[in-house]
matplotlib code that plots the C-alpha trace (Angstrom):
import matplotlib.pyplot as plt

x = [98.7, 97.5, 98.2, 96.1, 92.7, 90.7, 93.1, 95.8, 95.6, 99.0, 98.9, 95.8, 96.5, 100.3, 100.2, 99.3, 99.3, 98.5, 98.2, 97.9, 98.6, 99.5, 96.8, 98.0, 98.7, 97.1, 97.7, 94.5, 94.4, 93.3, 94.5, 94.3, 94.7, 93.0, 91.4, 89.5, 90.2, 88.9, 89.7, 92.1, 93.2, 96.4, 97.3, 100.9, 103.3, 107.0, 109.1, 112.9, 113.9, 110.9, 107.4, 105.0, 101.6, 98.9, 95.4, 92.8, 90.7, 87.9, 88.9, 85.4, 85.6, 88.4, 86.8, 89.1, 86.8, 89.1, 88.7, 88.2, 89.8, 93.2, 93.2, 90.0, 87.8, 90.3, 93.7, 96.0, 98.4, 101.7, 104.2, 107.5, 109.6, 112.7, 111.7, 113.4, 113.2, 115.4, 118.4, 118.5, 120.0, 118.6]
y = [99.5, 99.6, 96.0, 93.0, 91.5, 94.7, 96.9, 96.0, 92.3, 91.4, 87.8, 87.1, 89.6, 90.0, 91.5, 94.9, 95.5, 98.5, 98.2, 101.6, 103.8, 107.5, 109.7, 113.3, 114.5, 111.4, 107.6, 105.5, 101.9, 99.0, 98.7, 95.3, 95.1, 93.4, 90.9, 93.6, 95.3, 98.8, 101.6, 104.2, 107.6, 109.1, 112.8, 113.4, 116.3, 116.7, 117.8, 118.0, 115.2, 113.0, 112.3, 112.3, 110.5, 111.0, 109.7, 108.7, 105.6, 104.8, 102.0, 100.5, 99.9, 97.5, 95.8, 97.5, 98.0, 98.5, 101.5, 104.8, 106.5, 104.9, 105.7, 107.5, 106.4, 107.6, 106.3, 108.7, 107.3, 108.9, 107.3, 109.0, 107.7, 109.2, 111.3, 109.8, 113.2, 114.8, 112.6, 111.5, 108.1, 105.4]
z = [123.0, 119.4, 118.7, 119.9, 119.1, 119.4, 117.4, 114.8, 115.3, 113.8, 115.1, 112.9, 110.2, 109.8, 106.3, 105.0, 101.3, 99.0, 95.2, 93.7, 90.7, 90.4, 89.0, 89.0, 92.6, 94.1, 94.4, 94.1, 94.9, 97.2, 100.8, 102.4, 106.1, 109.0, 106.6, 104.6, 101.2, 100.4, 98.0, 99.3, 97.9, 99.1, 98.4, 97.4, 97.8, 97.0, 100.0, 100.3, 98.0, 99.0, 98.0, 100.9, 100.5, 103.1, 103.7, 106.3, 106.9, 109.3, 111.7, 111.6, 107.8, 108.5, 111.5, 114.0, 116.9, 119.9, 122.3, 120.5, 123.5, 122.5, 118.8, 117.8, 114.9, 112.2, 111.3, 109.6, 107.0, 106.0, 103.7, 102.7, 99.8, 98.0, 95.0, 92.0, 90.2, 92.9, 92.2, 95.8, 96.4, 98.7]

ax = plt.figure().add_subplot(projection="3d")
ax.plot(x, y, z, "-o")
ax.set_aspect("equal")
plt.show()
């Protein structure tokens, strides 16, 4: 499991927020999760009517200290949203 006190402790930290701005082919902002806020840069690409943003964070930076055998030290982030330039409807 990746939820629980040693991992993504959603009982204590139910909210995850990102406040970012586009800068060229990246989105730069502040990610708040697990009671911590840190800068995060996401790389973006356009793909089949969507914009895909990807990034990586170190679990330890957010106080997520559960077993590295379950999830490893890095969390990969991938967000897909409709590309408004493609004319796709949501």
